Residue, then its C-alpha position, 0 to 999 in steps of 0.5 A: x210444677x207450679x208456674x214461675x209467675x205464681x211464685x213471682x206473685x207469691x214473692x211479691x205479696x209476701x214482700x208487700x206484707x212484710x213491708x206493711x207489717x214488719x217495716x221496723x225489722x226490715x229497715x234494720x235488716x236493710x240498714x245493717x245486715x243485707x249486702x249494701x248493693x242488694x239493699x239498694x236494689x230492693x229499696x229502688x224496686x220497692x219504691x217503683x213497684x210497691x211503695x206507691x200503694x203503701x204511701x197512698x194507704x198512709x195518706x188515706x188513713x190521714x185523710x180519714x182520721x178523726x179530726x180535732x177542732x184545733x188541728x188541721x191536716x193537709x196532704x200533698x200526694x205529689x210530694x208525699x207530704x203531710x202538713x199539720x197546723x195546730x191553732x193554739x190561739x186566735x193569734x198563733x198557730x204552729x205547723x209540722x211537716x211529715x215527708x214520706x220517702x219514695x221507698x216508704x216504709x223501708x225508710x223513715x219519714x222526715x219530720x220538720x217543724x214549720x218554724x221555731x217558737x221564740x222563747x222555747x229552747x231550740x234544743x227542746x224543739x229539736x228533741x220533739x222532732x227526734x222523739x217523733x222520728x224515733x217513734x216512726x222508726x221503731x214503734x210503727x206508729x201512724x203519721x197521725x199518731x206522730x202528729x198528735x204526739x207533737x201536739x201533746x208535747x207542744x201543748x204541755x210545754x205551753x201550759x206553763x205560760x199565762x197570757x201577757x197582761x199587755x196584749x192578753x196573749x201567750x204568743x206574740x202576734x207578730x213574732x211568735x215570742x213568749x212572755x219571758x220578762x218577769x216583774x220582780x215584785x208581782x211576778x207577772x210575765x210580759x213579752x219583751x216587745x209589749x213591755x218596750x212599747x209600754x215603756x215608750x207610751x207611758x214614758x216610764x219604766x214601771x210594771x204595767x200591773x203593780x207600777x213597781x220600777x223595772 
């Protein structure tokens, strides 16, 4: 007969392998099919015994991932948190946080934006979070894949903006707003704050570029 401890080890490694390679169907099963009490006990046991190893593996993968010059990534093991910062320009950077749950990967990591970008619709930014969370939940993408996807979405959104002709930046240095106020004649767009200061300093309300009245 096979000793009981051998079967325990086999079961342990089988469940670990399932968590590592079949996390999406496992989450579905725990969330919809498994008895609620059993699912809760499995999550608690996994969080205590196995998840720390998988969390460490995920953080190590982030640490050793190929870096990009404009993207910095910091890991906090104690809080199971990864913070990425996209340096869009010398004046502006944007951040995203990915927080791994205690029973990772049996629950989906939480994704939070560091700050809302003024001038971009909040619904658009919330859609980014939803899309990245969905990828983490159903496509088994890595944390770094999710961070790069956020950066791609943000970069695409910002491509439609040109520098404000007053401060020569897309993102306002003090409040993070985007150039939205357009001159009806020449079409140049300005930050509202920059335009207000221009009106004050010039003592008139003409366009800084074509001198047409606003």
